MMTF fields as JSON, N, C-alpha, C and O atoms, coordinates in Angstrom:
{
  "mmtfVersion": "1.0.0",
  "mmtfProducer": "UNKNOWN",
  "numBonds": 419,
  "numAtoms": 420,
  "numGroups": 105,
  "numChains": 1,
  "numModels": 1,
  "chainsPerModel": [1],
  "groupsPerChain": [105],
  "chainIdList": ["A"],
  "bondAtomList": [4, 2, 8, 6, 12, 10, 16, 14, 20, 18, 24, 22, 28, 26, 32, 30, 36, 34, 40, 38, 44, 42, 48, 46, 52, 50, 56, 54, 60, 58, 64, 62, 68, 66, 72, 70, 76, 74, 80, 78, 84, 82, 88, 86, 92, 90, 96, 94, 100, 98, 104, 102, 108, 106, 112, 110, 116, 114, 120, 118, 124, 122, 128, 126, 132, 130, 136, 134, 140, 138, 144, 142, 148, 146, 152, 150, 156, 154, 160, 158, 164, 162, 168, 166, 172, 170, 176, 174, 180, 178, 184, 182, 188, 186, 192, 190, 196, 194, 200, 198, 204, 202, 208, 206, 212, 210, 216, 214, 220, 218, 224, 222, 228, 226, 232, 230, 236, 234, 240, 238, 244, 242, 248, 246, 252, 250, 256, 254, 260, 258, 264, 262, 268, 266, 272, 270, 276, 274, 280, 278, 284, 282, 288, 286, 292, 290, 296, 294, 300, 298, 304, 302, 308, 306, 312, 310, 316, 314, 320, 318, 324, 322, 328, 326, 332, 330, 336, 334, 340, 338, 344, 342, 348, 346, 352, 350, 356, 354, 360, 358, 364, 362, 368, 366, 372, 370, 376, 374, 380, 378, 384, 382, 388, 386, 392, 390, 396, 394, 400, 398, 404, 402, 408, 406, 412, 410, 416, 414],
  "bondOrderList": [1, 1, 1, 1, 1, 1, 1, 1, 1, 1, 1, 1, 1, 1, 1, 1, 1, 1, 1, 1, 1, 1, 1, 1, 1, 1, 1, 1, 1, 1, 1, 1, 1, 1, 1, 1, 1, 1, 1, 1, 1, 1, 1, 1, 1, 1, 1, 1, 1, 1, 1, 1, 1, 1, 1, 1, 1, 1, 1, 1, 1, 1, 1, 1, 1, 1, 1, 1, 1, 1, 1, 1, 1, 1, 1, 1, 1, 1, 1, 1, 1, 1, 1, 1, 1, 1, 1, 1, 1, 1, 1, 1, 1, 1, 1, 1, 1, 1, 1, 1, 1, 1, 1, 1],
  "groupList": [{"groupName": "MET", "atomNameList": ["N", "CA", "C", "O"], "elementList": ["N", "C", "C", "O"], "formalChargeList": [0, 0, 0, 0], "bondAtomList": [1, 0, 2, 1, 3, 2], "bondOrderList": [1, 1, 2], "singleLetterCode": "M", "chemCompType": "L-PEPTIDE LINKING"}, {"groupName": "ARG", "atomNameList": ["N", "CA", "C", "O"], "elementList": ["N", "C", "C", "O"], "formalChargeList": [0, 0, 0, 0], "bondAtomList": [1, 0, 2, 1, 3, 2], "bondOrderList": [1, 1, 2], "singleLetterCode": "R", "chemCompType": "L-PEPTIDE LINKING"}, {"groupName": "LEU", "atomNameList": ["N", "CA", "C", "O"], "elementList": ["N", "C", "C", "O"], "formalChargeList": [0, 0, 0, 0], "bondAtomList": [1, 0, 2, 1, 3, 2], "bondOrderList": [1, 1, 2], "singleLetterCode": "L", "chemCompType": "L-PEPTIDE LINKING"}, {"groupName": "GLU", "atomNameList": ["N", "CA", "C", "O"], "elementList": ["N", "C", "C", "O"], "formalChargeList": [0, 0, 0, 0], "bondAtomList": [1, 0, 2, 1, 3, 2], "bondOrderList": [1, 1, 2], "singleLetterCode": "E", "chemCompType": "L-PEPTIDE LINKING"}, {"groupName": "LYS", "atomNameList": ["N", "CA", "C", "O"], "elementList": ["N", "C", "C", "O"], "formalChargeList": [0, 0, 0, 0], "bondAtomList": [1, 0, 2, 1, 3, 2], "bondOrderList": [1, 1, 2], "singleLetterCode": "K", "chemCompType": "L-PEPTIDE LINKING"}, {"groupName": "GLY", "atomNameList": ["N", "CA", "C", "O"], "elementList": ["N", "C", "C", "O"], "formalChargeList": [0, 0, 0, 0], "bondAtomList": [1, 0, 2, 1, 3, 2], "bondOrderList": [1, 1, 2], "singleLetterCode": "G", "chemCompType": "PEPTIDE LINKING"}, {"groupName": "ALA", "atomNameList": ["N", "CA", "C", "O"], "elementList": ["N", "C", "C", "O"], "formalChargeList": [0, 0, 0, 0], "bondAtomList": [1, 0, 2, 1, 3, 2], "bondOrderList": [1, 1, 2], "singleLetterCode": "A", "chemCompType": "L-PEPTIDE LINKING"}, {"groupName": "ASP", "atomNameList": ["N", "CA", "C", "O"], "elementList": ["N", "C", "C", "O"], "formalChargeList": [0, 0, 0, 0], "bondAtomList": [1, 0, 2, 1, 3, 2], "bondOrderList": [1, 1, 2], "singleLetterCode": "D", "chemCompType": "L-PEPTIDE LINKING"}, {"groupName": "PRO", "atomNameList": ["N", "CA", "C", "O"], "elementList": ["N", "C", "C", "O"], "formalChargeList": [0, 0, 0, 0], "bondAtomList": [1, 0, 2, 1, 3, 2], "bondOrderList": [1, 1, 2], "singleLetterCode": "P", "chemCompType": "L-PEPTIDE LINKING"}, {"groupName": "THR", "atomNameList": ["N", "CA", "C", "O"], "elementList": ["N", "C", "C", "O"], "formalChargeList": [0, 0, 0, 0], "bondAtomList": [1, 0, 2, 1, 3, 2], "bondOrderList": [1, 1, 2], "singleLetterCode": "T", "chemCompType": "L-PEPTIDE LINKING"}, {"groupName": "GLN", "atomNameList": ["N", "CA", "C", "O"], "elementList": ["N", "C", "C", "O"], "formalChargeList": [0, 0, 0, 0], "bondAtomList": [1, 0, 2, 1, 3, 2], "bondOrderList": [1, 1, 2], "singleLetterCode": "Q", "chemCompType": "L-PEPTIDE LINKING"}, {"groupName": "VAL", "atomNameList": ["N", "CA", "C", "O"], "elementList": ["N", "C", "C", "O"], "formalChargeList": [0, 0, 0, 0], "bondAtomList": [1, 0, 2, 1, 3, 2], "bondOrderList": [1, 1, 2], "singleLetterCode": "V", "chemCompType": "L-PEPTIDE LINKING"}, {"groupName": "PHE", "atomNameList": ["N", "CA", "C", "O"], "elementList": ["N", "C", "C", "O"], "formalChargeList": [0, 0, 0, 0], "bondAtomList": [1, 0, 2, 1, 3, 2], "bondOrderList": [1, 1, 2], "singleLetterCode": "F", "chemCompType": "L-PEPTIDE LINKING"}, {"groupName": "SER", "atomNameList": ["N", "CA", "C", "O"], "elementList": ["N", "C", "C", "O"], "formalChargeList": [0, 0, 0, 0], "bondAtomList": [1, 0, 2, 1, 3, 2], "bondOrderList": [1, 1, 2], "singleLetterCode": "S", "chemCompType": "L-PEPTIDE LINKING"}, {"groupName": "HIS", "atomNameList": ["N", "CA", "C", "O"], "elementList": ["N", "C", "C", "O"], "formalChargeList": [0, 0, 0, 0], "bondAtomList": [1, 0, 2, 1, 3, 2], "bondOrderList": [1, 1, 2], "singleLetterCode": "H", "chemCompType": "L-PEPTIDE LINKING"}, {"groupName": "TYR", "atomNameList": ["N", "CA", "C", "O"], "elementList": ["N", "C", "C", "O"], "formalChargeList": [0, 0, 0, 0], "bondAtomList": [1, 0, 2, 1, 3, 2], "bondOrderList": [1, 1, 2], "singleLetterCode": "Y", "chemCompType": "L-PEPTIDE LINKING"}, {"groupName": "ILE", "atomNameList": ["N", "CA", "C", "O"], "elementList": ["N", "C", "C", "O"], "formalChargeList": [0, 0, 0, 0], "bondAtomList": [1, 0, 2, 1, 3, 2], "bondOrderList": [1, 1, 2], "singleLetterCode": "I", "chemCompType": "L-PEPTIDE LINKING"}, {"groupName": "TRP", "atomNameList": ["N", "CA", "C", "O"], "elementList": ["N", "C", "C", "O"], "formalChargeList": [0, 0, 0, 0], "bondAtomList": [1, 0, 2, 1, 3, 2], "bondOrderList": [1, 1, 2], "singleLetterCode": "W", "chemCompType": "L-PEPTIDE LINKING"}, {"groupName": "CYS", "atomNameList": ["N", "CA", "C", "O"], "elementList": ["N", "C", "C", "O"], "formalChargeList": [0, 0, 0, 0], "bondAtomList": [1, 0, 2, 1, 3, 2], "bondOrderList": [1, 1, 2], "singleLetterCode": "C", "chemCompType": "L-PEPTIDE LINKING"}],
  "groupTypeList": [0, 1, 2, 3, 1, 1, 1, 2, 4, 3, 1, 1, 3, 5, 0, 2, 1, 1, 6, 2, 5, 7, 8, 2, 8, 5, 3, 9, 2, 3, 10, 2, 3, 1, 0, 11, 11, 1, 7, 1, 12, 1, 6, 13, 14, 5, 2, 11, 6, 11, 11, 5, 3, 3, 5, 1, 6, 13, 15, 1, 15, 16, 7, 6, 2, 7, 1, 7, 7, 0, 3, 7, 13, 2, 6, 6, 4, 2, 2, 3, 6, 5, 17, 2, 4, 10, 1, 3, 3, 18, 1, 1, 4, 5, 11, 5, 6, 8, 8, 16, 8, 4, 14, 2, 5],
  "groupIdList": [1, 2, 3, 4, 5, 6, 7, 8, 9, 10, 11, 12, 13, 14, 15, 16, 17, 18, 19, 20, 21, 22, 23, 24, 25, 26, 27, 28, 29, 30, 31, 32, 33, 34, 35, 36, 37, 38, 39, 40, 41, 42, 43, 44, 45, 46, 47, 48, 49, 50, 51, 52, 53, 54, 55, 56, 57, 58, 59, 60, 61, 62, 63, 64, 65, 66, 67, 68, 69, 70, 71, 72, 73, 74, 75, 76, 77, 78, 79, 80, 81, 82, 83, 84, 85, 86, 87, 88, 89, 90, 91, 92, 93, 94, 95, 96, 97, 98, 99, 100, 101, 102, 103, 104, 105],
  "secStructList": [7, 2, 2, 2, 2, 2, 2, 2, 2, 2, 2, 2, 6, 6, 2, 2, 2, 2, 2, 2, 7, 1, 7, 7, 6, 6, 7, 7, 2, 2, 2, 2, 2, 2, 2, 2, 2, 2, 2, 2, 2, 2, 2, 2, 6, 6, 3, 3, 3, 3, 3, 7, 6, 6, 7, 7, 3, 3, 3, 3, 3, 4, 4, 4, 7, 7, 2, 2, 2, 2, 2, 2, 2, 2, 2, 2, 2, 2, 2, 2, 2, 2, 2, 2, 2, 2, 2, 2, 2, 2, 2, 2, 2, 6, 7, 7, 7, 7, 7, 7, 7, 6, 6, 6, 7],
  "xCoordList": [-16.011, -14.945, -14.411, -13.238, -15.572, -15.2, -14.393, -13.454, -14.691, -13.784, -12.505, -11.583, -12.181, -10.759, -10.049, -8.885, -10.665, -10.224, -9.742, -8.739, -10.699, -10.312, -9.063, -8.146, -9.04, -7.915, -6.795, -5.818, -6.724, -5.456, -5.075, -3.882, -6.046, -5.814, -5.178, -4.082, -5.726, -5.037, -3.785, -2.968, -3.538, -2.078, -1.155, -0.028, -1.582, -0.642, -0.307, 0.794, -1.202, -1.123, -0.347, -0.246, 0.278, 1.133, 0.366, 0.888, -0.771, -1.425, -0.694, -0.83, 0.219, 1.001, 1.834, 1.957, 2.598, 3.648, 3.131, 3.732, 1.923, 1.007, 0.794, 0.877, 0.548, 0.182, 1.274, 1.095, 2.582, 3.686, 4.31, 4.826, 4.214, 4.677, 6.287, 6.878, 7.0, 8.419, 8.851, 8.001, 10.081, 10.617, 10.545, 10.754, 10.291, 10.291, 11.687, 12.473, 12.026, 13.316, 13.465, 12.533, 14.601, 14.805, 14.528, 14.884, 13.92, 13.541, 14.411, 14.834, 14.624, 15.291, 14.337, 13.383, 14.603, 13.78, 13.843, 12.861, 15.07, 15.19, 14.386, 13.798, 14.365, 13.405, 11.929, 11.156, 11.602, 10.167, 9.883, 8.922, 10.799, 10.814, 10.554, 9.663, 11.53, 11.469, 10.023, 9.547, 9.348, 8.176, 7.228, 6.529, 7.196, 6.25, 6.494, 5.485, 7.732, 7.825, 7.3, 6.66, 7.579, 6.989, 5.529, 4.862, 4.975, 3.35, 2.813, 1.892, 3.474, 2.968, 3.145, 2.271, 4.363, 4.499, 3.38, 2.643, 3.217, 2.159, 0.643, -0.164, 0.442, -0.822, -0.961, -2.037, 0.157, 0.079, -0.12, -0.607, 0.259, 0.058, -1.073, -1.178, -1.993, -3.456, -3.149, -3.839, -2.178, -1.947, -2.619, -2.382, -3.459, -4.007, -3.464, -3.321, -3.159, -2.745, -3.556, -4.704, -3.357, -4.364, -3.525, -2.458, -4.1, -3.566, -4.319, -5.504, -4.015, -4.81, -4.959, -4.176, -5.755, -6.024, -4.581, -4.373, -3.617, -2.504, -1.495, -0.421, -2.006, -1.355, -0.153, 0.654, -0.169, 0.614, 0.272, -0.897, 1.16, 0.657, 1.087, 2.118, 0.348, 0.652, -0.327, -1.05, -0.058, -0.796, -1.469, -1.041, -2.74, -3.567, -3.995, -4.345, -3.989, -4.55, -6.025, -6.817, -6.355, -7.615, -8.895, -9.983, -8.486, -9.568, -9.577, -10.57, -8.838, -8.775, -9.335, -9.416, -9.708, -10.184, -11.393, -12.217, -11.509, -12.76, -13.352, -12.72, -14.42, -15.086, -14.079, -13.882, -13.313, -12.406, -11.209, -10.743, -10.681, -9.723, -10.158, -9.34, -11.398, -11.96, -11.893, -11.614, -12.117, -12.023, -10.597, -10.239, -9.734, -8.295, -7.673, -6.727, -8.215, -7.883, -8.203, -7.474, -9.413, -9.81, -8.903, -8.588, -8.488, -7.566, -6.195, -5.595, -5.784, -4.557, -4.809, -4.008, -5.83, -6.176, -6.206, -5.711, -6.864, -6.901, -5.51, -5.109, -4.837, -3.424, -2.603, -2.019, -2.743, -2.041, -2.703, -2.008, -4.0, -4.562, -4.071, -3.72, -4.03, -3.642, -2.094, -1.729, -1.187, 0.12, 0.199, 1.038, -0.514, -0.347, -0.753, -0.17, -1.893, -2.251, -1.194, -0.964, -0.497, 0.515, 1.692, 2.396, 1.996, 3.084, 2.697, 3.489, 1.364, 1.096, 1.173, 1.522, 0.831, 1.044, 2.391, 2.719, 3.295, 4.771, 5.345, 6.201, 4.925, 5.263, 4.673, 5.293, 3.687, 3.179, 3.931, 4.15, 4.368, 5.209, 6.69, 7.457, 7.11, 8.454, 9.33, 10.532, 8.593, 9.314, 9.568, 9.113, 10.35, 10.688, 9.528, 8.539, 9.701, 8.762, 8.271, 9.115, 6.838, 6.507, 7.222, 7.795, 7.105, 7.452, 6.585, 5.358, 7.282, 6.381, 5.724, 6.335, 4.417, 3.786, 4.375, 4.884, 4.452, 5.16, 4.657, 5.408, 3.385, 2.962, 3.225, 2.966, 3.848, 4.334, 5.806, 6.303, 6.501, 7.983, 8.789, 10.006],
  "yCoordList": [4.649, 4.825, 3.408, 3.106, 2.636, 1.31, 0.514, -0.182, 0.582, -0.165, 0.409, -0.406, 1.701, 2.11, 1.538, 1.144, 1.512, 1.005, -0.629, -1.121, -1.241, -2.586, -2.682, -3.441, -1.94, -1.998, -1.76, -2.476, -0.564, -0.34, -1.469, -1.74, -2.198, -3.291, -4.334, -4.79, -4.735, -5.729, -5.432, -6.317, -4.073, -3.491, -3.764, -4.219, -3.511, -3.703, -5.195, -5.517, -6.114, -7.521, -8.131, -9.354, -7.191, -7.821, -8.076, -8.808, -7.546, -7.836, -7.681, -8.41, -6.458, -6.388, -7.328, -7.824, -7.794, -8.861, -10.048, -10.594, -10.424, -11.709, -11.384, -12.31, -10.247, -10.152, -10.041, -10.39, -9.537, -9.377, -10.78, -10.919, -11.685, -12.862, -12.769, -11.912, -13.717, -13.764, -12.587, -12.155, -11.956, -11.018, -11.42, -12.581, -10.576, -10.736, -10.387, -9.766, -10.733, -10.318, -8.937, -8.19, -8.473, -6.972, -6.464, -5.31, -7.185, -6.925, -7.712, -8.846, -7.042, -7.84, -8.103, -7.352, -9.202, -9.32, -8.224, -7.901, -7.61, -6.37, -5.258, -4.532, -5.116, -4.076, -4.367, -3.422, -5.35, -5.694, -5.496, -4.863, -6.09, -6.064, -4.485, -4.173, -3.567, -2.243, -1.652, -0.851, -2.016, -1.62, -1.937, -1.069, -3.169, -3.786, -3.168, -2.856, -2.933, -2.252, -0.841, -0.445, -0.058, 1.298, 1.255, 2.082, 0.173, 0.237, -0.143, 0.473, -1.183, -1.524, -0.299, 0.064, 0.319, 1.575, 2.626, 3.024, 3.059, 3.95, 3.556, 4.324, 2.156, 1.695, 1.62, 1.778, 1.38, 1.423, 2.811, 2.916, 3.879, 5.261, 5.872, 7.095, 5.0, 5.513, 6.384, 7.382, 6.055, 6.888, 6.234, 5.047, 6.947, 6.223, 7.043, 8.266, 6.181, 6.768, 7.535, 7.094, 8.609, 9.326, 9.907, 10.482, 9.718, 10.219, 11.264, 10.97, 12.398, 13.504, 13.666, 13.001, 14.369, 14.346, 14.36, 13.563, 15.269, 15.553, 14.299, 14.332, 13.126, 12.027, 11.956, 11.028, 13.044, 13.185, 12.446, 12.554, 11.485, 10.71, 11.386, 12.056, 11.216, 11.636, 10.606, 9.666, 11.14, 10.335, 11.188, 12.308, 10.642, 11.395, 10.66, 9.484, 11.29, 10.455, 10.075, 10.927, 8.985, 8.375, 9.175, 9.252, 9.779, 10.611, 11.898, 12.581, 12.367, 13.533, 13.62, 14.631, 12.305, 12.269, 13.141, 13.287, 13.764, 14.263, 13.642, 12.667, 13.954, 13.379, 13.327, 12.243, 14.485, 14.412, 13.483, 12.846, 13.431, 12.496, 10.898, 9.984, 10.756, 9.337, 8.986, 7.835, 9.859, 9.602, 9.396, 8.395, 10.356, 10.028, 8.878, 8.286, 8.542, 7.194, 5.909, 4.924, 6.099, 5.009, 4.982, 3.944, 6.263, 6.185, 5.408, 4.711, 5.613, 5.09, 3.492, 2.717, 3.114, 1.63, 0.946, -0.166, 1.719, 1.253, 1.133, 0.108, 2.17, 2.114, 0.731, -0.038, 0.678, -0.57, -1.802, -2.705, -1.863, -3.242, -3.439, -4.562, -2.361, -2.517, -2.989, -3.826, -2.528, -2.719, -4.09, -4.767, -4.689, -6.054, -7.079, -8.151, -6.614, -7.387, -7.423, -8.413, -6.267, -6.393, -7.185, -7.706, -7.335, -8.051, -9.66, -10.545, -9.824, -11.332, -11.743, -12.896, -10.781, -11.018, -11.074, -11.91, -10.301, -10.419, -11.776, -12.387, -12.174, -13.484, -14.615, -15.659, -14.38, -15.618, -15.607, -16.692, -14.481, -14.411, -14.543, -14.586, -14.607, -14.658, -13.32, -13.377, -12.178, -11.072, -10.207, -10.573, -8.974, -8.192, -7.372, -7.159, -6.954, -6.256, -4.875, -4.1, -4.475, -3.174, -2.221, -2.656, -0.784, 0.199, 0.22, 0.162, 0.31, 0.588, 1.844, 2.851, 1.886, 3.048, 3.933, 3.41, 5.284, 6.156, 6.078, 6.176, 5.901, 5.951, 4.689, 4.657, 3.496, 2.349, 2.326, 1.833, 2.851, 3.076, 3.74, 3.895],
  "zCoordList": [7.938, 8.824, 9.477, 9.699, 9.719, 10.372, 9.346, 9.731, 8.19, 6.997, 7.143, 7.142, 7.279, 7.333, 8.643, 8.587, 9.622, 10.988, 10.925, 11.442, 10.192, 9.851, 9.033, 9.344, 8.034, 7.09, 7.749, 7.532, 8.803, 9.503, 10.352, 10.485, 10.977, 11.779, 10.8, 11.125, 9.696, 8.833, 8.327, 8.073, 8.136, 7.788, 8.997, 8.803, 10.17, 11.368, 11.5, 11.946, 11.135, 11.222, 10.049, 9.957, 9.029, 7.96, 6.631, 5.79, 6.415, 5.234, 3.899, 2.917, 4.038, 2.728, 2.575, 1.454, 3.658, 3.521, 2.782, 1.857, 3.278, 2.837, 1.363, 0.557, 0.975, -0.438, -1.317, -2.484, -0.902, -1.645, -2.135, -3.244, -1.284, -1.634, -1.711, -1.054, -2.571, -2.739, -3.561, -4.34, -3.528, -4.335, -5.891, -6.242, -6.645, -8.082, -8.668, -7.953, -9.872, -10.599, -10.437, -10.734, -9.971, -9.819, -8.435, -8.197, -7.449, -6.127, -5.149, -5.372, -4.112, -2.897, -1.73, -1.526, -0.942, 0.156, 1.134, 1.802, 1.229, 2.112, 1.721, 2.522, 0.304, -0.203, 0.096, 0.258, 0.159, 0.403, 1.991, 2.428, 2.729, 4.118, 4.659, 5.45, 4.056, 4.375, 4.091, 4.896, 3.008, 2.589, 3.652, 4.176, 3.976, 4.945, 6.304, 6.938, 6.875, 8.047, 8.105, 9.079, 7.03, 6.988, 7.016, 7.636, 6.261, 6.135, 7.635, 8.172, 8.212, 9.668, 10.602, 11.389, 10.448, 11.39, 10.99, 11.892, 9.821, 9.56, 10.018, 10.541, 9.695, 10.285, 11.898, 12.476, 12.489, 13.922, 14.555, 15.681, 13.825, 14.106, 13.465, 13.374, 12.982, 12.418, 11.178, 10.968, 10.38, 9.109, 7.901, 7.675, 7.094, 5.889, 4.821, 4.842, 3.822, 2.435, 1.77, 1.719, 1.197, 0.304, -0.84, -0.628, -2.18, -3.353, -3.806, -3.959, -4.072, -4.617, -6.153, -6.832, -6.724, -8.127, -8.88, -9.795, -8.476, -8.964, -9.003, -9.604, -8.244, -8.135, -7.03, -6.97, -6.203, -4.966, -3.988, -3.616, -3.279, -2.186, -0.85, -0.802, 0.148, 1.506, 2.468, 2.139, 3.651, 4.894, 5.676, 5.952, 6.15, 7.063, 8.215, 8.117, 9.317, 10.59, 10.363, 9.96, 10.58, 10.392, 10.888, 10.316, 12.147, 12.928, 12.118, 12.368, 11.314, 10.621, 9.142, 8.444, 8.822, 7.385, 7.196, 8.099, 5.933, 5.679, 4.509, 4.101, 3.849, 2.625, 1.605, 1.055, 1.217, 0.152, 0.318, -0.627, 1.698, 2.045, 1.927, 1.824, 1.956, 1.918, 0.381, 0.044, -0.449, -1.975, -2.314, -2.935, -1.904, -2.165, -1.544, -2.064, -0.389, 0.062, -0.74, -0.85, -1.273, -2.232, -3.449, -4.031, -3.806, -5.019, -4.653, -5.471, -3.338, -3.048, -3.005, -3.527, -2.432, -2.397, -3.713, -3.895, -4.717, -6.071, -6.654, -7.206, -6.513, -6.813, -6.432, -7.194, -5.114, -4.467, -5.054, -5.518, -5.046, -5.7, -7.121, -7.483, -7.974, -9.44, -9.338, -10.164, -8.417, -8.489, -8.056, -8.651, -7.11, -6.545, -7.637, -7.797, -8.433, -9.715, -10.677, -11.373, -10.727, -11.886, -11.473, -12.338, -10.043, -9.64, -9.768, -10.093, -9.452, -9.831, -11.16, -11.413, -12.23, -13.645, -13.983, -14.825, -13.459, -13.653, -13.096, -13.735, -12.059, -11.29, -12.328, -12.529, -12.833, -13.699, -14.972, -15.51, -15.539, -16.687, -16.439, -17.401, -15.266, -14.796, -15.212, -15.47, -15.238, -15.621, -14.34, -13.256, -14.482, -13.401, -12.962, -13.663, -11.833, -11.062, -11.562, -12.012, -11.513, -11.918, -10.837, -9.838, -11.194, -10.382, -9.169, -9.245, -7.988, -6.702, -6.718, -7.075, -6.328, -5.978, -5.098, -4.106, -5.209, -4.367, -2.885, -1.914, -2.823, -1.364, -0.477, 0.726, -1.295, -0.692, -0.49, 0.522, -1.44, -1.488, -0.332, -0.436]
}
């Protein structure tokens, strides 16, 4: 749980904005900023992204997370990390951005 709280703090401080960098072809700065504002808002309210087995994204309050939610939270983090890696690959190749994961959009 300590790790989740630290991650919430990092998100409140703009971790996603730093990770996104500049817009890729097909993205706008406004689109990225909206994503960042929503992420910071959720983090400031103690909301953690969870993605269930069926792929549906939702948010849970950090103090209400149970064991299953922790696994689903890990799934959300892995989706986000994979998407950020795809963005970097697209940046390197100079191609358009990959689709935004639903829990970030």
